[in-house]
PDB file of N, CA, C and O in Angstrom:
ATOM      1  N   MET A   1     -38.681 -61.852 123.250  1.00  0.00           N
ATOM      2  CA  MET A   1     -37.423 -62.368 122.776  1.00  0.00           C
ATOM      3  C   MET A   1     -36.759 -61.117 122.002  1.00  0.00           C
ATOM      4  O   MET A   1     -37.335 -60.407 121.178  1.00  0.00           O
ATOM      5  N   ASN A   2     -35.413 -60.995 122.445  1.00  0.00           N
ATOM      6  CA  ASN A   2     -34.730 -59.955 121.761  1.00  0.00           C
ATOM      7  C   ASN A   2     -34.006 -60.420 120.435  1.00  0.00           C
ATOM      8  O   ASN A   2     -33.967 -61.603 120.098  1.00  0.00           O
ATOM      9  N   ALA A   3     -33.476 -59.465 119.765  1.00  0.00           N
ATOM     10  CA  ALA A   3     -32.901 -59.772 118.354  1.00  0.00           C
ATOM     11  C   ALA A   3     -31.863 -60.932 118.395  1.00  0.00           C
ATOM     12  O   ALA A   3     -31.845 -61.802 117.525  1.00  0.00           O
ATOM     13  N   ALA A   4     -31.007 -60.904 119.438  1.00  0.00           N
ATOM     14  CA  ALA A   4     -29.897 -61.855 119.500  1.00  0.00           C
ATOM     15  C   ALA A   4     -30.474 -63.296 119.623  1.00  0.00           C
ATOM     16  O   ALA A   4     -30.036 -64.234 118.956  1.00  0.00           O
ATOM     17  N   GLU A   5     -31.516 -63.408 120.548  1.00  0.00           N
ATOM     18  CA  GLU A   5     -32.176 -64.688 120.729  1.00  0.00           C
ATOM     19  C   GLU A   5     -32.965 -65.072 119.441  1.00  0.00           C
ATOM     20  O   GLU A   5     -32.924 -66.254 119.099  1.00  0.00           O
ATOM     21  N   SER A   6     -33.653 -64.215 118.721  1.00  0.00           N
ATOM     22  CA  SER A   6     -34.222 -64.534 117.490  1.00  0.00           C
ATOM     23  C   SER A   6     -33.306 -65.086 116.480  1.00  0.00           C
ATOM     24  O   SER A   6     -33.662 -66.001 115.738  1.00  0.00           O
ATOM     25  N   ILE A   7     -32.067 -64.523 116.429  1.00  0.00           N
ATOM     26  CA  ILE A   7     -31.131 -64.858 115.531  1.00  0.00           C
ATOM     27  C   ILE A   7     -30.566 -66.328 115.918  1.00  0.00           C
ATOM     28  O   ILE A   7     -30.450 -67.212 115.069  1.00  0.00           O
ATOM     29  N   ARG A   8     -30.254 -66.489 117.168  1.00  0.00           N
ATOM     30  CA  ARG A   8     -29.872 -67.804 117.656  1.00  0.00           C
ATOM     31  C   ARG A   8     -30.909 -68.928 117.416  1.00  0.00           C
ATOM     32  O   ARG A   8     -30.571 -70.073 117.114  1.00  0.00           O
ATOM     33  N   LEU A   9     -32.118 -68.551 117.560  1.00  0.00           N
ATOM     34  CA  LEU A   9     -33.228 -69.547 117.449  1.00  0.00           C
ATOM     35  C   LEU A   9     -33.310 -69.885 115.938  1.00  0.00           C
ATOM     36  O   LEU A   9     -33.419 -71.078 115.654  1.00  0.00           O
ATOM     37  N   ALA A  10     -33.273 -69.003 114.967  1.00  0.00           N
ATOM     38  CA  ALA A  10     -33.273 -69.206 113.562  1.00  0.00           C
ATOM     39  C   ALA A  10     -32.180 -70.133 113.233  1.00  0.00           C
ATOM     40  O   ALA A  10     -32.371 -71.123 112.527  1.00  0.00           O
ATOM     41  N   ARG A  11     -30.963 -69.805 113.766  1.00  0.00           N
ATOM     42  CA  ARG A  11     -29.661 -70.679 113.480  1.00  0.00           C
ATOM     43  C   ARG A  11     -29.945 -72.066 113.833  1.00  0.00           C
ATOM     44  O   ARG A  11     -29.723 -73.001 113.064  1.00  0.00           O
ATOM     45  N   LEU A  12     -30.467 -72.200 115.079  1.00  0.00           N
ATOM     46  CA  LEU A  12     -30.759 -73.599 115.650  1.00  0.00           C
ATOM     47  C   LEU A  12     -31.727 -74.352 114.843  1.00  0.00           C
ATOM     48  O   LEU A  12     -31.615 -75.558 114.622  1.00  0.00           O
ATOM     49  N   GLU A  13     -32.718 -73.581 114.394  1.00  0.00           N
ATOM     50  CA  GLU A  13     -33.817 -74.321 113.540  1.00  0.00           C
ATOM     51  C   GLU A  13     -33.162 -74.771 112.173  1.00  0.00           C
ATOM     52  O   GLU A  13     -33.483 -75.857 111.690  1.00  0.00           O
ATOM     53  N   ARG A  14     -32.242 -73.943 111.542  1.00  0.00           N
ATOM     54  CA  ARG A  14     -31.676 -74.291 110.357  1.00  0.00           C
ATOM     55  C   ARG A  14     -30.732 -75.544 110.548  1.00  0.00           C
ATOM     56  O   ARG A  14     -30.640 -76.404 109.672  1.00  0.00           O
ATOM     57  N   GLN A  15     -30.020 -75.603 111.763  1.00  0.00           N
ATOM     58  CA  GLN A  15     -29.194 -76.818 111.998  1.00  0.00           C
ATOM     59  C   GLN A  15     -30.018 -77.940 112.108  1.00  0.00           C
ATOM     60  O   GLN A  15     -29.732 -78.960 111.481  1.00  0.00           O
ATOM     61  N   VAL A  16     -31.081 -77.878 112.880  1.00  0.00           N
ATOM     62  CA  VAL A  16     -31.978 -79.085 113.103  1.00  0.00           C
ATOM     63  C   VAL A  16     -32.511 -79.612 111.676  1.00  0.00           C
ATOM     64  O   VAL A  16     -32.539 -80.806 111.381  1.00  0.00           O
ATOM     65  N   ALA A  17     -32.900 -78.641 110.888  1.00  0.00           N
ATOM     66  CA  ALA A  17     -33.491 -79.019 109.542  1.00  0.00           C
ATOM     67  C   ALA A  17     -32.389 -79.722 108.715  1.00  0.00           C
ATOM     68  O   ALA A  17     -32.631 -80.709 108.021  1.00  0.00           O
ATOM     69  N   PHE A  18     -31.152 -79.153 108.829  1.00  0.00           N
ATOM     70  CA  PHE A  18     -30.005 -79.754 108.064  1.00  0.00           C
ATOM     71  C   PHE A  18     -29.755 -81.188 108.579  1.00  0.00           C
ATOM     72  O   PHE A  18     -29.428 -82.061 107.774  1.00  0.00           O
ATOM     73  N   LEU A  19     -29.901 -81.465 109.911  1.00  0.00           N
ATOM     74  CA  LEU A  19     -29.574 -82.853 110.424  1.00  0.00           C
ATOM     75  C   LEU A  19     -30.778 -83.778 109.899  1.00  0.00           C
ATOM     76  O   LEU A  19     -30.588 -84.882 109.387  1.00  0.00           O
ATOM     77  N   TYR A  20     -31.890 -83.262 110.066  1.00  0.00           N
ATOM     78  CA  TYR A  20     -33.020 -84.101 109.447  1.00  0.00           C
ATOM     79  C   TYR A  20     -32.832 -84.559 108.074  1.00  0.00           C
ATOM     80  O   TYR A  20     -33.068 -85.730 107.777  1.00  0.00           O
ATOM     81  N   ARG A  21     -32.391 -83.642 107.160  1.00  0.00           N
ATOM     82  CA  ARG A  21     -32.192 -83.902 105.740  1.00  0.00           C
ATOM     83  C   ARG A  21     -30.964 -84.783 105.597  1.00  0.00           C
ATOM     84  O   ARG A  21     -30.947 -85.729 104.810  1.00  0.00           O
ATOM     85  N   HIS A  22     -29.910 -84.450 106.391  1.00  0.00           N
ATOM     86  CA  HIS A  22     -28.674 -85.206 106.281  1.00  0.00           C
ATOM     87  C   HIS A  22     -28.909 -86.757 106.633  1.00  0.00           C
ATOM     88  O   HIS A  22     -28.412 -87.653 105.952  1.00  0.00           O
ATOM     89  N   PHE A  23     -29.641 -86.968 107.658  1.00  0.00           N
ATOM     90  CA  PHE A  23     -29.885 -88.361 108.191  1.00  0.00           C
ATOM     91  C   PHE A  23     -31.122 -88.980 107.539  1.00  0.00           C
ATOM     92  O   PHE A  23     -31.475 -90.131 107.795  1.00  0.00           O
ATOM     93  N   GLY A  24     -31.736 -88.215 106.728  1.00  0.00           N
ATOM     94  CA  GLY A  24     -32.941 -88.843 105.908  1.00  0.00           C
ATOM     95  C   GLY A  24     -34.044 -89.122 106.979  1.00  0.00           C
ATOM     96  O   GLY A  24     -34.688 -90.168 106.910  1.00  0.00           O
ATOM     97  N   LEU A  25     -34.266 -88.242 107.929  1.00  0.00           N
ATOM     98  CA  LEU A  25     -35.318 -88.372 108.861  1.00  0.00           C
ATOM     99  C   LEU A  25     -36.550 -87.587 108.384  1.00  0.00           C
ATOM    100  O   LEU A  25     -36.448 -86.625 107.623  1.00  0.00           O
ATOM    101  N   ASP A  26     -37.649 -88.015 108.836  1.00  0.00           N
ATOM    102  CA  ASP A  26     -38.916 -87.149 108.536  1.00  0.00           C
ATOM    103  C   ASP A  26     -39.086 -86.331 109.852  1.00  0.00           C
ATOM    104  O   ASP A  26     -39.118 -86.882 110.952  1.00  0.00           O
ATOM    105  N   PRO A  27     -39.187 -85.061 109.688  1.00  0.00           N
ATOM    106  CA  PRO A  27     -39.377 -84.142 110.904  1.00  0.00           C
ATOM    107  C   PRO A  27     -40.708 -84.356 111.588  1.00  0.00           C
ATOM    108  O   PRO A  27     -40.887 -83.924 112.726  1.00  0.00           O
ATOM    109  N   ALA A  28     -41.633 -85.002 110.937  1.00  0.00           N
ATOM    110  CA  ALA A  28     -42.903 -85.268 111.616  1.00  0.00           C
ATOM    111  C   ALA A  28     -42.734 -86.356 112.583  1.00  0.00           C
ATOM    112  O   ALA A  28     -43.619 -86.532 113.421  1.00  0.00           O
ATOM    113  N   LEU A  29     -41.609 -87.169 112.559  1.00  0.00           N
ATOM    114  CA  LEU A  29     -41.421 -88.215 113.558  1.00  0.00           C
ATOM    115  C   LEU A  29     -41.224 -87.602 114.918  1.00  0.00           C
ATOM    116  O   LEU A  29     -41.582 -88.233 115.912  1.00  0.00           O
ATOM    117  N   ALA A  30     -40.651 -86.351 115.029  1.00  0.00           N
ATOM    118  CA  ALA A  30     -40.444 -85.668 116.293  1.00  0.00           C
ATOM    119  C   ALA A  30     -41.835 -85.618 117.019  1.00  0.00           C
ATOM    120  O   ALA A  30     -41.948 -85.931 118.204  1.00  0.00           O
ATOM    121  N   ASP A  31     -42.863 -85.217 116.259  1.00  0.00           N
ATOM    122  CA  ASP A  31     -44.091 -84.938 116.916  1.00  0.00           C
ATOM    123  C   ASP A  31     -44.907 -86.295 117.106  1.00  0.00           C
ATOM    124  O   ASP A  31     -45.839 -86.325 117.910  1.00  0.00           O
ATOM    125  N   ALA A  32     -44.576 -87.342 116.412  1.00  0.00           N
ATOM    126  CA  ALA A  32     -45.221 -88.631 116.466  1.00  0.00           C
ATOM    127  C   ALA A  32     -44.843 -89.385 117.661  1.00  0.00           C
ATOM    128  O   ALA A  32     -45.519 -90.339 118.044  1.00  0.00           O
ATOM    129  N   PHE A  33     -43.743 -88.974 118.287  1.00  0.00           N
ATOM    130  CA  PHE A  33     -43.337 -89.721 119.451  1.00  0.00           C
ATOM    131  C   PHE A  33     -43.267 -88.808 120.653  1.00  0.00           C
ATOM    132  O   PHE A  33     -42.172 -88.507 121.128  1.00  0.00           O
ATOM    133  N   PRO A  34     -44.488 -88.324 121.198  1.00  0.00           N
ATOM    134  CA  PRO A  34     -44.444 -87.464 122.353  1.00  0.00           C
ATOM    135  C   PRO A  34     -43.760 -87.975 123.454  1.00  0.00           C
ATOM    136  O   PRO A  34     -43.106 -87.229 124.183  1.00  0.00           O
ATOM    137  N   ALA A  35     -43.859 -89.364 123.676  1.00  0.00           N
ATOM    138  CA  ALA A  35     -43.350 -90.010 124.901  1.00  0.00           C
ATOM    139  C   ALA A  35     -42.172 -90.850 124.531  1.00  0.00           C
ATOM    140  O   ALA A  35     -41.915 -91.864 125.180  1.00  0.00           O
ATOM    141  N   ALA A  36     -41.441 -90.469 123.507  1.00  0.00           N
ATOM    142  CA  ALA A  36     -40.300 -91.365 122.980  1.00  0.00           C
ATOM    143  C   ALA A  36     -39.080 -91.299 123.911  1.00  0.00           C
ATOM    144  O   ALA A  36     -38.143 -92.076 123.724  1.00  0.00           O
ATOM    145  N   ASP A  37     -39.058 -90.431 124.873  1.00  0.00           N
ATOM    146  CA  ASP A  37     -37.932 -90.381 125.815  1.00  0.00           C
ATOM    147  C   ASP A  37     -37.952 -91.728 126.554  1.00  0.00           C
ATOM    148  O   ASP A  37     -38.987 -92.078 127.121  1.00  0.00           O
ATOM    149  N   GLY A  38     -37.006 -92.392 126.568  1.00  0.00           N
ATOM    150  CA  GLY A  38     -36.998 -93.616 127.354  1.00  0.00           C
ATOM    151  C   GLY A  38     -37.330 -94.860 126.503  1.00  0.00           C
ATOM    152  O   GLY A  38     -37.188 -95.997 126.954  1.00  0.00           O
ATOM    153  N   MET A  39     -37.753 -94.618 125.327  1.00  0.00           N
ATOM    154  CA  MET A  39     -38.195 -95.805 124.444  1.00  0.00           C
ATOM    155  C   MET A  39     -36.824 -96.265 123.779  1.00  0.00           C
ATOM    156  O   MET A  39     -35.982 -95.464 123.373  1.00  0.00           O
ATOM    157  N   PRO A  40     -36.702 -97.609 123.716  1.00  0.00           N
ATOM    158  CA  PRO A  40     -35.566 -98.198 123.100  1.00  0.00           C
ATOM    159  C   PRO A  40     -35.413 -97.894 121.673  1.00  0.00           C
ATOM    160  O   PRO A  40     -36.432 -97.706 121.010  1.00  0.00           O
ATOM    161  N   PRO A  41     -34.158 -97.820 121.080  1.00  0.00           N
ATOM    162  CA  PRO A  41     -34.082 -97.501 119.698  1.00  0.00           C
ATOM    163  C   PRO A  41     -34.741 -98.714 118.801  1.00  0.00           C
ATOM    164  O   PRO A  41     -35.098 -98.519 117.639  1.00  0.00           O
ATOM    165  N   GLU A  42     -34.854 -99.875 119.403  1.00  0.00           N
ATOM    166  CA  GLU A  42     -35.477-100.995 118.687  1.00  0.00           C
ATOM    167  C   GLU A  42     -36.986-100.743 118.478  1.00  0.00           C
ATOM    168  O   GLU A  42     -37.619-101.339 117.607  1.00  0.00           O
ATOM    169  N   PHE A  43     -37.524 -99.856 119.296  1.00  0.00           N
ATOM    170  CA  PHE A  43     -39.055 -99.534 119.103  1.00  0.00           C
ATOM    171  C   PHE A  43     -39.228 -98.837 117.824  1.00  0.00           C
ATOM    172  O   PHE A  43     -40.104 -99.174 117.026  1.00  0.00           O
ATOM    173  N   VAL A  44     -38.352 -97.803 117.598  1.00  0.00           N
ATOM    174  CA  VAL A  44     -38.443 -96.940 116.388  1.00  0.00           C
ATOM    175  C   VAL A  44     -38.197 -97.839 115.231  1.00  0.00           C
ATOM    176  O   VAL A  44     -38.887 -97.751 114.216  1.00  0.00           O
ATOM    177  N   ALA A  45     -37.200 -98.731 115.358  1.00  0.00           N
ATOM    178  CA  ALA A  45     -36.738 -99.559 114.275  1.00  0.00           C
ATOM    179  C   ALA A  45     -37.921-100.454 113.847  1.00  0.00           C
ATOM    180  O   ALA A  45     -38.200-100.596 112.656  1.00  0.00           O
ATOM    181  N   ALA A  46     -38.643-101.081 114.880  1.00  0.00           N
ATOM    182  CA  ALA A  46     -39.738-101.974 114.635  1.00  0.00           C
ATOM    183  C   ALA A  46     -40.841-101.153 113.866  1.00  0.00           C
ATOM    184  O   ALA A  46     -41.420-101.702 112.929  1.00  0.00           O
ATOM    185  N   LEU A  47     -41.141 -99.918 114.208  1.00  0.00           N
ATOM    186  CA  LEU A  47     -42.158 -99.178 113.582  1.00  0.00           C
ATOM    187  C   LEU A  47     -41.756 -98.926 112.186  1.00  0.00           C
ATOM    188  O   LEU A  47     -42.632 -98.980 111.323  1.00  0.00           O
ATOM    189  N   ARG A  48     -40.415 -98.629 111.823  1.00  0.00           N
ATOM    190  CA  ARG A  48     -40.078 -98.344 110.601  1.00  0.00           C
ATOM    191  C   ARG A  48     -40.188 -99.610 109.677  1.00  0.00           C
ATOM    192  O   ARG A  48     -40.458 -99.536 108.478  1.00  0.00           O
ATOM    193  N   ARG A  49     -39.960-100.738 110.336  1.00  0.00           N
ATOM    194  CA  ARG A  49     -40.178-102.013 109.604  1.00  0.00           C
ATOM    195  C   ARG A  49     -41.619-102.419 109.440  1.00  0.00           C
ATOM    196  O   ARG A  49     -41.893-103.400 108.748  1.00  0.00           O
ATOM    197  N   HIS A  50     -42.584-101.691 110.060  1.00  0.00           N
ATOM    198  CA  HIS A  50     -43.930-101.983 110.140  1.00  0.00           C
ATOM    199  C   HIS A  50     -44.179-103.308 110.881  1.00  0.00           C
ATOM    200  O   HIS A  50     -45.071-104.094 110.562  1.00  0.00           O
ATOM    201  N   ASP A  51     -43.356-103.483 111.850  1.00  0.00           N
ATOM    202  CA  ASP A  51     -43.469-104.716 112.758  1.00  0.00           C
ATOM    203  C   ASP A  51     -44.214-104.268 114.027  1.00  0.00           C
ATOM    204  O   ASP A  51     -43.596-104.039 115.066  1.00  0.00           O
ATOM    205  N   HIS A  52     -45.485-104.152 113.934  1.00  0.00           N
ATOM    206  CA  HIS A  52     -46.350-103.693 115.059  1.00  0.00           C
ATOM    207  C   HIS A  52     -46.250-104.474 116.236  1.00  0.00           C
ATOM    208  O   HIS A  52     -46.237-103.979 117.363  1.00  0.00           O
ATOM    209  N   ILE A  53     -46.171-105.830 115.966  1.00  0.00           N
ATOM    210  CA  ILE A  53     -46.142-106.802 117.186  1.00  0.00           C
ATOM    211  C   ILE A  53     -44.995-106.614 118.004  1.00  0.00           C
ATOM    212  O   ILE A  53     -45.100-106.639 119.231  1.00  0.00           O
ATOM    213  N   THR A  54     -43.789-106.408 117.367  1.00  0.00           N
ATOM    214  CA  THR A  54     -42.553-106.142 118.214  1.00  0.00           C
ATOM    215  C   THR A  54     -42.656-104.867 118.871  1.00  0.00           C
ATOM    216  O   THR A  54     -42.274-104.718 120.032  1.00  0.00           O
ATOM    217  N   ALA A  55     -43.206-103.844 118.113  1.00  0.00           N
ATOM    218  CA  ALA A  55     -43.313-102.417 118.672  1.00  0.00           C
ATOM    219  C   ALA A  55     -44.193-102.456 119.762  1.00  0.00           C
ATOM    220  O   ALA A  55     -43.868-101.780 120.737  1.00  0.00           O
ATOM    221  N   ILE A  56     -45.299-103.137 119.816  1.00  0.00           N
ATOM    222  CA  ILE A  56     -46.220-103.302 120.926  1.00  0.00           C
ATOM    223  C   ILE A  56     -45.497-103.894 122.072  1.00  0.00           C
ATOM    224  O   ILE A  56     -45.550-103.385 123.192  1.00  0.00           O
ATOM    225  N   LYS A  57     -44.857-104.909 121.819  1.00  0.00           N
ATOM    226  CA  LYS A  57     -44.077-105.612 122.891  1.00  0.00           C
ATOM    227  C   LYS A  57     -43.042-104.758 123.604  1.00  0.00           C
ATOM    228  O   LYS A  57     -42.937-104.736 124.830  1.00  0.00           O
ATOM    229  N   LEU A  58     -42.283-104.054 122.770  1.00  0.00           N
ATOM    230  CA  LEU A  58     -41.285-103.119 123.234  1.00  0.00           C
ATOM    231  C   LEU A  58     -41.940-101.955 124.107  1.00  0.00           C
ATOM    232  O   LEU A  58     -41.433-101.534 125.147  1.00  0.00           O
ATOM    233  N   TYR A  59     -43.155-101.479 123.540  1.00  0.00           N
ATOM    234  CA  TYR A  59     -43.732-100.269 124.173  1.00  0.00           C
ATOM    235  C   TYR A  59     -44.177-100.802 125.570  1.00  0.00           C
ATOM    236  O   TYR A  59     -43.912-100.154 126.582  1.00  0.00           O
ATOM    237  N   ARG A  60     -44.840-101.962 125.622  1.00  0.00           N
ATOM    238  CA  ARG A  60     -45.263-102.506 126.874  1.00  0.00           C
ATOM    239  C   ARG A  60     -44.150-102.750 127.899  1.00  0.00           C
ATOM    240  O   ARG A  60     -44.311-102.562 129.105  1.00  0.00           O
ATOM    241  N   GLN A  61     -43.027-103.173 127.352  1.00  0.00           N
ATOM    242  CA  GLN A  61     -41.776-103.438 128.298  1.00  0.00           C
ATOM    243  C   GLN A  61     -41.362-102.125 128.831  1.00  0.00           C
ATOM    244  O   GLN A  61     -41.050-102.085 130.022  1.00  0.00           O
ATOM    245  N   ALA A  62     -41.312-101.002 128.098  1.00  0.00           N
ATOM    246  CA  ALA A  62     -40.698 -99.738 128.373  1.00  0.00           C
ATOM    247  C   ALA A  62     -41.828 -98.999 129.293  1.00  0.00           C
ATOM    248  O   ALA A  62     -41.419 -98.291 130.213  1.00  0.00           O
ATOM    249  N   THR A  63     -43.177 -99.128 129.089  1.00  0.00           N
ATOM    250  CA  THR A  63     -44.095 -98.278 129.733  1.00  0.00           C
ATOM    251  C   THR A  63     -44.878 -98.989 130.798  1.00  0.00           C
ATOM    252  O   THR A  63     -45.414 -98.350 131.703  1.00  0.00           O
ATOM    253  N   GLY A  64     -44.959-100.332 130.710  1.00  0.00           N
ATOM    254  CA  GLY A  64     -45.906-101.062 131.598  1.00  0.00           C
ATOM    255  C   GLY A  64     -47.328-101.014 131.350  1.00  0.00           C
ATOM    256  O   GLY A  64     -48.124-101.434 132.190  1.00  0.00           O
ATOM    257  N   THR A  65     -47.701-100.515 130.217  1.00  0.00           N
ATOM    258  CA  THR A  65     -49.140-100.345 129.878  1.00  0.00           C
ATOM    259  C   THR A  65     -49.732-101.610 129.479  1.00  0.00           C
ATOM    260  O   THR A  65     -49.028-102.573 129.178  1.00  0.00           O
ATOM    261  N   SER A  66     -51.130-101.646 129.465  1.00  0.00           N
ATOM    262  CA  SER A  66     -51.834-102.797 129.104  1.00  0.00           C
ATOM    263  C   SER A  66     -51.603-103.132 127.605  1.00  0.00           C
ATOM    264  O   SER A  66     -51.187-102.283 126.817  1.00  0.00           O
ATOM    265  N   LEU A  67     -51.886-104.382 127.254  1.00  0.00           N
ATOM    266  CA  LEU A  67     -51.854-104.764 125.803  1.00  0.00           C
ATOM    267  C   LEU A  67     -52.742-103.733 124.925  1.00  0.00           C
ATOM    268  O   LEU A  67     -52.361-103.195 123.885  1.00  0.00           O
ATOM    269  N   ALA A  68     -53.918-103.576 125.509  1.00  0.00           N
ATOM    270  CA  ALA A  68     -54.902-102.777 124.666  1.00  0.00           C
ATOM    271  C   ALA A  68     -54.416-101.295 124.501  1.00  0.00           C
ATOM    272  O   ALA A  68     -54.546-100.738 123.411  1.00  0.00           O
ATOM    273  N   ASP A  69     -53.878-100.678 125.535  1.00  0.00           N
ATOM    274  CA  ASP A  69     -53.258 -99.422 125.548  1.00  0.00           C
ATOM    275  C   ASP A  69     -52.108 -99.319 124.623  1.00  0.00           C
ATOM    276  O   ASP A  69     -52.004 -98.380 123.835  1.00  0.00           O
ATOM    277  N   ALA A  70     -51.222-100.304 124.714  1.00  0.00           N
ATOM    278  CA  ALA A  70     -49.990-100.342 123.966  1.00  0.00           C
ATOM    279  C   ALA A  70     -50.282-100.461 122.443  1.00  0.00           C
ATOM    280  O   ALA A  70     -49.685 -99.798 121.595  1.00  0.00           O
ATOM    281  N   LYS A  71     -51.288-101.397 122.168  1.00  0.00           N
ATOM    282  CA  LYS A  71     -51.779-101.638 120.704  1.00  0.00           C
ATOM    283  C   LYS A  71     -52.225-100.324 120.224  1.00  0.00           C
ATOM    284  O   LYS A  71     -51.707 -99.842 119.217  1.00  0.00           O
ATOM    285  N   GLU A  72     -53.264 -99.633 120.950  1.00  0.00           N
ATOM    286  CA  GLU A  72     -53.799 -98.380 120.373  1.00  0.00           C
ATOM    287  C   GLU A  72     -52.789 -97.259 120.183  1.00  0.00           C
ATOM    288  O   GLU A  72     -52.907 -96.517 119.208  1.00  0.00           O
ATOM    289  N   THR A  73     -51.748 -97.085 121.109  1.00  0.00           N
ATOM    290  CA  THR A  73     -50.759 -96.213 120.968  1.00  0.00           C
ATOM    291  C   THR A  73     -49.865 -96.431 119.794  1.00  0.00           C
ATOM    292  O   THR A  73     -49.612 -95.530 118.994  1.00  0.00           O
ATOM    293  N   VAL A  74     -49.412 -97.585 119.707  1.00  0.00           N
ATOM    294  CA  VAL A  74     -48.495 -97.909 118.566  1.00  0.00           C
ATOM    295  C   VAL A  74     -49.238 -97.815 117.243  1.00  0.00           C
ATOM    296  O   VAL A  74     -48.626 -97.462 116.235  1.00  0.00           O
ATOM    297  N   GLU A  75     -50.529 -98.116 117.204  1.00  0.00           N
ATOM    298  CA  GLU A  75     -51.181 -97.924 115.875  1.00  0.00           C
ATOM    299  C   GLU A  75     -51.409 -96.470 115.591  1.00  0.00           C
ATOM    300  O   GLU A  75     -51.375 -96.073 114.426  1.00  0.00           O
ATOM    301  N   ARG A  76     -51.638 -95.654 116.586  1.00  0.00           N
ATOM    302  CA  ARG A  76     -51.708 -94.193 116.467  1.00  0.00           C
ATOM    303  C   ARG A  76     -50.397 -93.630 115.972  1.00  0.00           C
ATOM    304  O   ARG A  76     -50.358 -92.802 115.062  1.00  0.00           O
ATOM    305  N   ILE A  77     -49.356 -94.079 116.569  1.00  0.00           N
ATOM    306  CA  ILE A  77     -48.007 -93.558 116.102  1.00  0.00           C
ATOM    307  C   ILE A  77     -47.670 -94.049 114.678  1.00  0.00           C
ATOM    308  O   ILE A  77     -47.113 -93.330 113.848  1.00  0.00           O
ATOM    309  N   ALA A  78     -48.016 -95.220 114.475  1.00  0.00           N
ATOM    310  CA  ALA A  78     -47.746 -95.718 113.065  1.00  0.00           C
ATOM    311  C   ALA A  78     -48.503 -95.025 111.955  1.00  0.00           C
ATOM    312  O   ALA A  78     -47.993 -94.912 110.841  1.00  0.00           O
ATOM    313  N   ARG A  79     -49.776 -94.532 112.245  1.00  0.00           N
ATOM    314  CA  ARG A  79     -50.536 -93.751 111.412  1.00  0.00           C
ATOM    315  C   ARG A  79     -49.948 -92.389 111.132  1.00  0.00           C
ATOM    316  O   ARG A  79     -50.034 -91.844 110.032  1.00  0.00           O
ATOM    317  N   ALA A  80     -49.312 -91.838 112.245  1.00  0.00           N
ATOM    318  CA  ALA A  80     -48.688 -90.598 112.109  1.00  0.00           C
ATOM    319  C   ALA A  80     -47.411 -90.491 111.334  1.00  0.00           C
ATOM    320  O   ALA A  80     -46.976 -89.410 110.937  1.00  0.00           O
ATOM    321  N   ILE A  81     -46.807 -91.676 111.125  1.00  0.00           N
ATOM    322  CA  ILE A  81     -45.470 -91.667 110.460  1.00  0.00           C
ATOM    323  C   ILE A  81     -45.662 -91.570 108.932  1.00  0.00           C
ATOM    324  O   ILE A  81     -44.683 -91.548 108.186  1.00  0.00           O
TER     325      ILE A  81
END
């Protein structure tokens, strides 16, 4: 990585950190949702409300996984938050 790329990367990291603070988001959430692409916003909202039943239902609808797998995944994500 050259100097210009390093400067650009540092600037982008500062911007992302600012957005996390501005919107009151926990940066750890980015790592807690490795497969969050395609997950409906209601899924994240249910997790924030600690409504695991709704989160499991939404996870199953989005991924087609079994009830046991969805429950395990949602509980793992909820612990990471």
